[in-house]
DOMARLUM-344336 format. One line per field, with one value per residue (C-alpha): residue in three letters; x, y, z. Coordinates in pm, 1 decimal. Layout:
aa	c(ALA  ...);
c1	c(X  ...);
c2	c(Y  ...);
c3	c(Z  ...);
END
This chain:
aa	c(MET  PRO  GLY  TYR  ALA  SER  THR  LEU  LEU  ARG  VAL  GLY  THR  GLY  LEU  ALA  MET  VAL  ALA  GLY  SER  LEU  ALA  ALA  LEU  LEU  PHE  ILE  HIS  TRP  LEU  PHE  VAL  VAL  VAL  TRP  LEU  ALA  GLY  VAL  GLY  ILE  LEU  ALA  LEU  LEU  ALA  ARG  ARG  PHE  MET  ALA  VAL  LEU  SER  ALA  GLU  GLN  SER  SER  TYR  GLU  GLU  LEU  ALA  GLY  ARG  MET  VAL  ASN  ALA  TYR  ALA  ASP  ALA  LEU  THR  GLY  ARG  ARG  THR  ILE  ARG  ALA  ALA  GLY  THR  LEU  ASP  ARG  GLU  ILE  ASP  ARG  VAL  THR  GLN  PRO  LEU  PRO  ALA  LEU  ALA  ALA  THR  THR  ARG  THR  ILE  LEU  ARG  VAL  MET  GLY  ARG  ALA  ALA  VAL  VAL  MET  ALA  SER  SER  ASP  THR  GLY  VAL  LEU  VAL  ALA  THR  ALA  ALA  ALA  GLY  ILE  TRP  LEU  LEU  ALA  GLY  GLY  ASP  LEU  THR  PRO  GLY  ALA  LEU  LEU  ALA  ALA  VAL  ARG  TYR  ALA  GLN  MET  ALA  TYR  GLY  ASN  ALA  MET  GLN  VAL  PHE  ASP  ASN  GLY  TRP  PHE  HIS  ILE  ALA  LEU  LEU  ARG  SER  GLN  ALA  ALA  ARG  LEU  MET  GLU  LEU  HIS  GLY  THR  PRO  ALA  MET  LYS  HIS  GLY  ALA  SER  GLU  ARG  PRO  ALA  ASP  GLY  ALA  TYR  GLY  ASP  ILE  GLU  ILE  ASP  ASP  VAL  SER  VAL  ARG  GLY  GLU  ALA  GLY  ASP  VAL  LEU  ARG  GLY  VAL  ASN  LEU  ARG  ILE  PRO  THR  GLY  THR  THR  ILE  ALA  LEU  VAL  GLY  VAL  SER  GLY  VAL  GLY  LYS  THR  THR  LEU  ALA  THR  LEU  VAL  GLY  ARG  LEU  HIS  ASP  PRO  ASP  SER  GLY  THR  VAL  ARG  VAL  ASP  GLY  THR  PRO  LEU  SER  GLU  TRP  SER  ALA  GLY  ALA  VAL  ALA  ARG  ARG  VAL  ALA  TYR  ALA  PHE  GLU  SER  PRO  ALA  LEU  LEU  GLY  ASP  THR  VAL  ARG  ASP  ALA  ILE  ARG  LEU  GLY  TYR  ASP  ALA  SER  ASP  ALA  GLU  VAL  GLU  ALA  ALA  ALA  ARG  ARG  VAL  GLU  ALA  ASP  ALA  PHE  ILE  ARG  ARG  LEU  PRO  ASN  GLY  TYR  ASP  THR  SER  LEU  ASP  GLU  ALA  PRO  MET  SER  GLY  GLY  GLU  ARG  GLN  ARG  LEU  GLY  LEU  ALA  ARG  ALA  ALA  LEU  ARG  ASP  SER  PRO  VAL  LEU  VAL  LEU  ASP  ASP  ALA  LEU  SER  SER  LEU  ASP  VAL  ALA  THR  ALA  ALA  ARG  VAL  PHE  ALA  ALA  LEU  GLY  SER  LEU  SER  GLU  GLU  ARG  THR  ALA  LEU  VAL  VAL  ALA  HIS  ARG  ALA  SER  THR  ALA  ALA  SER  ALA  ASP  ALA  VAL  ALA  TRP  LEU  VAL  GLY  GLY  VAL  ILE  ARG  ARG  VAL  ALA  PRO  HIS  ALA  GLU  LEU  TRP  LYS  ASP  PRO  ALA  TYR  ARG  ALA  ALA  PHE  MET  SER  ALA  ASP  ALA  GLU  ASN  ALA  VAL  THR  ALA  GLU  ALA  GLY  ASP  GLY);
c1	c(-1057.2  -1043.3  -1066.4  -1408.5  -1568.5  -1471.8  -1551.4  -1896.7  -1963.8  -1881.0  -2089.3  -2386.7  -2370.2  -2347.2  -2643.8  -2855.6  -2780.6  -2861.0  -3193.8  -3287.3  -3205.1  -3403.6  -3701.5  -3695.0  -3672.5  -3966.0  -4167.2  -4095.7  -4163.6  -4109.2  -3942.5  -3634.1  -3582.5  -3610.6  -3358.1  -3117.3  -3139.1  -3080.9  -2765.8  -2624.4  -2717.6  -2497.7  -2222.0  -2257.9  -2208.5  -1890.0  -1771.5  -1826.9  -1600.7  -1334.7  -1360.7  -1314.2  -995.8  -866.6  -927.3  -740.0  -448.0  -424.4  -405.4  -125.3  53.7  42.5  166.1  462.5  542.7  532.7  779.6  1020.0  992.4  1054.2  1352.6  1498.0  1450.7  1630.1  1916.6  1942.4  1965.5  2239.9  2425.8  2756.7  2738.3  2649.4  2944.0  3182.4  3062.9  3082.5  2725.4  2590.3  2494.4  2309.3  2118.2  2023.7  1885.1  1691.0  1539.8  1445.7  1327.2  953.9  1014.5  922.5  596.1  530.0  583.1  353.5  82.5  117.9  81.4  -232.9  -383.7  -308.6  -442.9  -770.3  -812.4  -744.8  -1006.6  -1253.8  -1190.7  -1250.9  -1574.0  -1701.2  -1614.3  -1776.0  -2083.7  -2153.8  -2214.8  -2415.9  -2654.7  -2709.5  -2772.2  -3022.4  -3196.1  -3211.2  -3344.7  -3620.0  -3703.4  -3723.5  -3955.7  -4179.0  -4161.5  -4269.1  -4566.9  -4675.4  -4602.3  -4320.7  -4239.5  -3900.4  -3826.4  -3902.6  -3669.2  -3381.8  -3452.8  -3459.8  -3121.4  -2976.7  -3115.3  -2993.1  -2646.7  -2652.0  -2768.0  -2500.9  -2225.1  -2308.9  -2335.3  -1982.6  -1863.0  -2015.4  -1834.8  -1507.1  -1502.5  -1703.3  -1661.9  -1310.9  -1183.5  -1350.9  -1183.6  -849.8  -982.3  -1136.4  -797.6  -658.2  -965.5  -932.5  -579.9  -698.8  -986.4  -735.2  -567.3  -900.6  -1014.0  -713.9  -837.6  -721.0  -487.4  -678.7  -507.4  -604.6  -572.0  -312.1  -24.9  142.3  304.7  75.9  334.1  575.8  829.9  996.0  1109.4  1018.5  919.3  723.3  657.8  407.2  336.1  355.1  303.1  312.2  194.1  332.4  236.9  471.2  386.8  463.9  734.7  728.0  576.4  497.3  779.2  825.1  1080.1  1122.1  1354.3  1391.1  1438.6  1791.8  1881.5  2024.1  1913.6  2059.2  1841.0  2054.7  1972.7  2017.7  1847.2  1467.8  1433.8  1206.3  1445.0  1312.0  953.3  1005.6  1166.2  868.2  629.4  792.6  699.6  376.5  482.8  312.4  63.3  107.6  -154.5  -169.0  -10.6  55.8  334.7  351.5  556.7  574.0  309.3  47.3  -42.2  62.4  -292.7  -398.7  -135.5  -222.0  -32.9  156.1  256.7  403.4  597.1  738.5  846.1  993.5  1251.9  1365.8  1677.8  1666.1  1915.8  1793.7  1633.5  1391.0  1517.5  1214.6  1196.5  1366.3  1705.5  1940.0  1828.1  1463.3  1547.6  1697.5  1425.5  1140.4  829.1  1008.2  1014.9  1383.1  1615.6  1904.6  2147.9  1971.1  1977.8  2350.6  2419.1  2235.1  2440.2  2765.0  2664.2  2650.1  2953.5  2742.5  2830.7  3163.8  3035.5  2721.8  2936.3  3129.5  2809.1  2759.2  2527.5  2590.0  2274.0  2069.4  2180.1  1885.7  1848.9  1840.1  2186.2  2336.7  2463.1  2543.9  2685.1  2486.9  2676.6  2611.9  2240.6  2238.6  2402.6  2130.3  1874.6  2068.6  2086.0  1707.0  1672.0  1929.8  1747.8  1430.8  1609.1  1308.9  1311.6  1308.9  1546.6  1520.3  1813.5  1704.0  2043.5  2107.6  2487.1  2540.9  2695.3  2942.7  3287.9  3333.9  3519.9  3269.2  2975.9  3120.3  3165.6  2816.2  2662.3  2838.8  2726.2  2365.7  2386.5  2521.9  2242.3  2036.0  2105.8  1741.5  1727.7  1614.4  1753.6  1657.4  1922.4  1890.8  2249.9  2430.6  2779.9  2931.3  3089.0  2745.7  2600.6  2900.3  2828.7  2474.9  2383.2  2227.8  2136.1  1800.9  1895.7  1615.7  1592.2  1298.7  1076.2  1125.1  1376.0  1613.1  1805.1  1856.2  2208.0  2523.1  2704.3  3017.3  2817.8  2629.7  2950.9  3051.9  2771.6  2884.2  2525.9  2521.5  2856.8  2727.8  2460.2  2733.1  2952.3  2768.7  2642.4  2990.8  3118.8  2818.3  2841.1  3211.3  3136.8  2843.7  3051.7  3332.3  3088.8  2840.9  3045.2  3297.5);
c2	c(-2420.9  -2441.3  -2061.1  -2051.6  -2269.0  -2043.1  -1731.4  -1855.5  -1947.4  -1594.1  -1447.7  -1667.8  -1570.9  -1203.1  -1223.5  -1393.9  -1109.1  -852.1  -1023.2  -1016.6  -646.9  -560.3  -756.9  -543.5  -225.1  -338.9  -396.5  -37.9  118.7  10.3  343.0  254.1  -60.5  139.7  397.7  129.6  -72.8  237.7  325.9  -24.8  -69.9  225.7  80.4  -258.6  -102.3  66.8  -257.1  -442.6  -199.3  -237.4  -616.7  -617.9  -413.6  -625.9  -952.9  -827.4  -690.6  -1002.8  -1219.4  -999.8  -1019.5  -1400.4  -1427.5  -1196.6  -1369.1  -1706.7  -1585.7  -1472.7  -1802.6  -2005.6  -1791.0  -1821.5  -2199.5  -2223.8  -2009.1  -2212.4  -2537.0  -2394.8  -2200.5  -2375.8  -2305.1  -1940.6  -1905.4  -2070.3  -1854.4  -1533.5  -1436.9  -1375.1  -1012.1  -1108.7  -1381.4  -1139.7  -904.6  -1188.4  -1310.1  -962.0  -831.5  -860.7  -684.7  -326.8  -447.2  -657.8  -356.3  -144.0  -409.8  -431.6  -54.8  -66.0  -342.1  -150.0  173.9  10.8  -158.6  173.9  351.2  72.8  107.7  484.0  436.0  179.0  393.3  707.3  522.1  406.4  767.0  832.6  541.9  638.3  1002.9  900.1  666.8  939.0  1191.8  950.6  888.0  1257.1  1309.0  1025.5  1156.7  1502.8  1352.3  1158.4  818.4  731.3  759.0  879.6  532.0  370.8  621.5  526.6  157.6  210.1  385.2  103.7  -172.2  15.3  33.0  -339.7  -426.5  -203.0  -344.1  -699.4  -596.4  -452.5  -785.9  -950.6  -705.6  -733.4  -1110.2  -1186.2  -976.8  -848.0  -1181.7  -1359.0  -1112.7  -1264.8  -1620.1  -1556.5  -1476.1  -1804.6  -1996.2  -1843.2  -1983.7  -2327.2  -2315.4  -2240.6  -2572.3  -2747.6  -2621.4  -2771.5  -3075.3  -3401.6  -3612.0  -3912.6  -4244.2  -4533.4  -4904.4  -5013.1  -5221.8  -5360.7  -5202.9  -5188.4  -5302.4  -5514.8  -5232.8  -5166.3  -4810.1  -4649.3  -4281.2  -4060.4  -3692.1  -3570.3  -3197.1  -3119.6  -2768.2  -2646.1  -2300.1  -2100.4  -1774.4  -1574.4  -1760.4  -2093.7  -2299.9  -2562.9  -2516.2  -2800.4  -3026.8  -3353.0  -3608.9  -3984.4  -4175.9  -4540.4  -4814.6  -4825.1  -4470.7  -4200.7  -3847.5  -3538.5  -3227.8  -2918.7  -2549.0  -2230.5  -2193.2  -2159.0  -2306.1  -2592.8  -2886.5  -2986.1  -2931.7  -3171.2  -3425.0  -3415.9  -3507.7  -3845.6  -3979.6  -3783.0  -3559.5  -3293.8  -3313.8  -3111.2  -2852.8  -3003.5  -3293.9  -3652.3  -3836.9  -4211.0  -4480.5  -4810.9  -4692.5  -4612.2  -4254.4  -4193.2  -4091.9  -4453.8  -4607.0  -4680.5  -4473.5  -4783.4  -4873.9  -4528.0  -4540.6  -4884.3  -4789.1  -4445.2  -4385.2  -4033.2  -3895.3  -3526.2  -3252.4  -3224.3  -3559.8  -3580.6  -3841.6  -4002.0  -4279.6  -4353.9  -4476.1  -4443.5  -4788.3  -4674.9  -4366.9  -4582.8  -4847.7  -4590.2  -4735.7  -5051.1  -5396.2  -5483.4  -5694.6  -5547.0  -5700.4  -5533.4  -5196.8  -5225.7  -5338.0  -5032.2  -4807.0  -4962.1  -4895.4  -4520.4  -4508.6  -4445.0  -4761.9  -4634.8  -4318.8  -4495.3  -4753.2  -4470.0  -4349.5  -4444.9  -4737.9  -4777.6  -4833.8  -4839.0  -4490.3  -4262.7  -3989.3  -3735.2  -3852.8  -3872.2  -3529.7  -3548.7  -3319.4  -3233.3  -3490.7  -3765.1  -3686.2  -3699.7  -4041.9  -4172.9  -4045.7  -4215.0  -4538.8  -4525.2  -4496.9  -4771.6  -5004.8  -4990.3  -5072.6  -4928.3  -4931.3  -4550.7  -4340.5  -3963.2  -3773.1  -3418.3  -3254.9  -3539.2  -3532.6  -3161.5  -3195.7  -3465.3  -3388.2  -3450.7  -3782.3  -3925.5  -3806.5  -3983.2  -4311.9  -4296.7  -4214.7  -4509.8  -4739.9  -4635.9  -4689.4  -5042.9  -5159.1  -5273.8  -5274.8  -5192.6  -4892.0  -4561.3  -4248.8  -3883.8  -3658.5  -3288.5  -3189.6  -2874.7  -3010.7  -3066.1  -3390.0  -3527.8  -3435.7  -3594.7  -3925.3  -3943.7  -4111.2  -3786.5  -3438.5  -3263.5  -2893.6  -2669.2  -2301.5  -2084.1  -2375.4  -2569.0  -2834.4  -2674.5  -2990.0  -3351.7  -3470.7  -3609.5  -3370.7  -3365.4  -3245.4  -2976.9  -2856.7  -2693.5  -2437.4  -2142.2  -2093.7  -2452.8  -2413.0  -2097.4  -2299.8  -2465.4  -2168.0  -2036.9  -2383.8  -2538.1  -2265.1  -2297.4  -2675.8  -2661.5  -2450.4  -2673.1  -2989.6  -2837.0  -2722.2  -3011.0  -3328.1  -3247.3);
c3	c(-526.4  -142.8  -102.9  -262.1  10.9  300.3  98.8  6.7  371.4  484.0  202.1  292.9  659.3  568.3  331.1  600.0  840.5  570.2  498.6  868.0  902.4  587.3  717.7  1034.1  824.2  612.9  927.3  1039.1  695.4  335.4  244.7  451.2  242.8  -80.6  41.8  162.5  -161.1  -371.5  -177.1  -174.5  -542.4  -636.3  -420.8  -591.8  -934.7  -814.2  -652.9  -978.3  -1160.9  -893.5  -915.0  -1294.1  -1263.1  -975.9  -1164.9  -1470.1  -1268.5  -1055.0  -1368.5  -1499.3  -1163.4  -1157.2  -1515.3  -1447.4  -1118.6  -1294.3  -1557.4  -1286.2  -1097.2  -1414.1  -1512.6  -1162.7  -1162.2  -1497.8  -1370.9  -1050.7  -1249.2  -1470.1  -1200.5  -1264.4  -1635.2  -1565.3  -1329.0  -1573.6  -1861.2  -1656.3  -1749.7  -1398.9  -1467.8  -1784.4  -1601.0  -1322.8  -1585.6  -1746.4  -1419.1  -1299.4  -1637.6  -1542.7  -1208.6  -1318.2  -1472.4  -1163.6  -938.4  -1155.1  -1140.1  -761.5  -729.9  -943.1  -727.3  -407.2  -556.0  -662.0  -325.8  -151.4  -360.0  -289.1  85.7  69.1  -127.4  121.2  423.5  281.7  156.1  513.9  615.2  298.8  357.8  721.6  631.2  362.6  609.3  873.4  621.2  514.2  881.0  960.8  663.6  785.3  1142.8  1030.1  846.8  1154.5  994.4  1233.0  1603.3  1735.3  1871.7  1537.4  1370.6  1599.6  1541.9  1162.6  1167.3  1375.3  1150.9  842.5  997.9  1075.8  722.2  570.2  791.9  689.8  325.7  349.5  484.4  177.7  -51.7  136.3  192.2  -118.7  -430.0  -375.0  -248.2  -537.8  -776.0  -677.5  -694.5  -1035.1  -1186.4  -1053.8  -1170.9  -1517.9  -1549.9  -1439.2  -1686.5  -1962.5  -1887.9  -1841.1  -2180.0  -2356.0  -2551.6  -2399.7  -2612.3  -2744.6  -2809.6  -3031.5  -2966.6  -3221.3  -3081.3  -3394.0  -3701.6  -4003.1  -4255.4  -4056.2  -4018.8  -3684.3  -3623.2  -3955.3  -3910.2  -4149.9  -4084.7  -4340.4  -4396.9  -4024.2  -3887.6  -3528.0  -3425.7  -3134.5  -2967.5  -3190.5  -3511.9  -3676.3  -3507.7  -3784.5  -4130.2  -4368.3  -4250.9  -4442.9  -4329.9  -4376.5  -4143.0  -4249.1  -3992.6  -3852.2  -3963.7  -3737.6  -3826.2  -3661.4  -3633.7  -3681.8  -3678.0  -3481.4  -3144.6  -3161.7  -3509.9  -3397.1  -3345.6  -3004.2  -3115.1  -3405.2  -3172.2  -2932.5  -3214.5  -3274.2  -2928.8  -2918.5  -2633.3  -2842.8  -3129.1  -3449.6  -3538.9  -3885.6  -4068.8  -3962.0  -3782.1  -3852.3  -3683.5  -3870.0  -4111.7  -3844.8  -3739.5  -3380.5  -3293.5  -3360.0  -3133.3  -2771.2  -2512.4  -2399.1  -2753.4  -2813.5  -2484.6  -2572.5  -2922.2  -2858.2  -2584.7  -2491.9  -2328.6  -2238.5  -2167.6  -1806.7  -1722.7  -1430.6  -1184.7  -1022.3  -764.4  -435.1  -555.6  -851.7  -965.7  -955.3  -1163.7  -1439.0  -1426.1  -1428.4  -1593.6  -1708.2  -1547.1  -1562.3  -1348.2  -1150.4  -1398.9  -1691.7  -1515.0  -1450.4  -1808.0  -1942.0  -1714.2  -1841.0  -2201.5  -2136.8  -1903.6  -1593.9  -1401.1  -1265.3  -1101.7  -971.4  -789.0  -624.4  -456.0  -87.5  -164.7  -535.8  -734.0  -413.1  -308.8  -232.9  -491.7  -206.9  -101.8  -450.7  -560.7  -930.7  -1195.6  -1506.6  -1708.8  -1455.1  -1451.0  -1831.0  -1825.4  -1594.4  -1845.7  -2125.6  -1924.1  -1886.7  -2266.0  -2326.2  -2086.4  -2291.7  -2617.8  -2801.8  -3183.1  -3186.3  -2977.9  -2943.5  -2792.7  -2713.9  -2658.6  -2413.7  -2462.7  -2405.1  -2056.5  -2164.7  -2298.6  -2670.1  -2630.4  -2380.3  -2590.3  -2896.2  -2706.8  -2554.2  -2890.6  -3052.7  -2770.6  -2811.0  -3184.5  -3142.7  -2911.5  -3205.4  -3575.9  -3635.6  -3400.4  -3549.8  -3382.7  -3393.6  -3238.9  -3158.7  -3230.5  -3123.0  -3181.1  -3521.2  -3395.6  -3303.7  -3643.0  -3815.6  -3637.5  -3778.3  -4106.3  -4229.3  -4110.6  -4135.5  -4147.8  -4021.4  -4111.4  -4010.5  -3912.5  -4238.0  -4344.1  -4591.8  -4677.7  -4573.2  -4649.5  -4485.3  -4252.1  -4466.8  -4765.6  -4572.4  -4406.0  -4732.6  -4681.8  -4459.4  -4333.0  -4209.5  -4035.1  -3866.8  -3688.1  -3478.3  -3393.2  -3085.6  -2992.4  -2985.4  -2754.6  -2524.8  -2507.0  -2432.4  -2126.0  -2027.9  -2052.8  -1845.8  -1574.3  -1581.2  -1620.1  -1355.4);
END
C-alpha cells in the first residue's frame, strides 16, 4: 500500500536520529542509555496495547462504513422504485442502521488515541526526570561534570522526541494501515479459480446441464444443500422460491461465476472446472437484473466481449425490443453511454440484447425481466426462446407468468429443490403460490418505475 512507503521512511529517519542521540548518551555514561531504554520500553508496551485496540476498531469501522456505502448505492440505484413504493422511510432506516455502531466505534478510536497522546506527553516528563535523577546521582559520586549532565539531559530529550515521532508516525499510523491490509489479505487468501483446457462437449451434447449434489455455504449457514437438477438440451427451467432461498446462487453456478463448496456442475457432460474460461463464456450467456453497461457507446455495451458486426448487434436489439428506443437516442447505437439516460427496463433490454447476440447454447436470466411490464416481458422471453431450438435456459423467476412460460419449474425451499414439475401442476400447492405473492407486487412497482 502507498501509505506504508512514506510511513516507513519517516520511521527510518526517526530511528536514525534516536540511534545518534543514544550513541552520544553512551559516550557520556552508559547508565543514561539504560535509564532511557527502560522508560521507552515501558512506553512501547503501552503503545503496543493501544495499537492492538486501534487496529481492531479501525477494522470494525471500515466494515460498518462499507455496509452503509453499499446500502446507499443500492438505494440510489432503485430510487424510482423506492419513491413509487412509498418506502423512503424504511430505506433510510436500512441505510443508516449501522450508524450507531459506527459512531460508537469512532468514539472508541478517538478515546484510545486521546489516551495514547496523554501517555506520550506525560512519559516525556518521566524520562527526563529519570535521566536527571541518574545524572545527579553520578554527579554526586564524582563520575559526571555539570556540563555533561546538561548535555545528557538534552540528548535524552532529543532521543525521546524522535522516538515519539516513530510511535506517532509509525506504530499508530501502521495500526490504521494494518486493518486495511488485513482486508486485502482476506481477498488475496481466497483461492484463485482454476480452469481446465476442455473446449468440446464430452458426449456430443450441446447445452445439457447436470447439477450433482451441489452445496454452497454462506456466512449464516448453507445457501444450497445437496441440490440435484438435470436440464436437458433445449429445455427452459424456471427457478422459483421466496427471497433468499438460493435461486441466484444456483444460477451463478451454471456459468461458473461461483464455485460450489461441494458437488459438481457439468455442461455437456464435462465438469465446469475442466472447461477453459473462454469455453464457459461462449457456452453460457447471462442477462442480469441490473446489467453493467461497459464501453464507450450503446453498440459497445451490447457487443461487449464478442466480435459481431453492426448488423448483428442491431438484429439482437430488435429481438428483445430494444431497437426502437435505441434509435430515439441522439446518435442511435453510437450514442455515448454517458449521454444516454435510460430507465431500468431499457438497461435490462440492453443486457438481454447482449445475451441474444451471443446465441450461446445456455442462457441464464437472473431476474432480467423484472423491470419490463408483463406483456413486454412475455414477448421478450418468447423471442429469446425462439433464437435456437437447441437453447437451454435457466430463469430466475419472480413472476408467475414467467414461470408459466417455462417448460418446468424447479421449486426451491430452504436451499433444497422441493419439486421439479410444470408450473400448472405446482400452482395447485398454496405454498408454491405464496412464493409469488410479494414478488408479483414488487415487480409490478418495479416495472412501472423502471420501464417508463
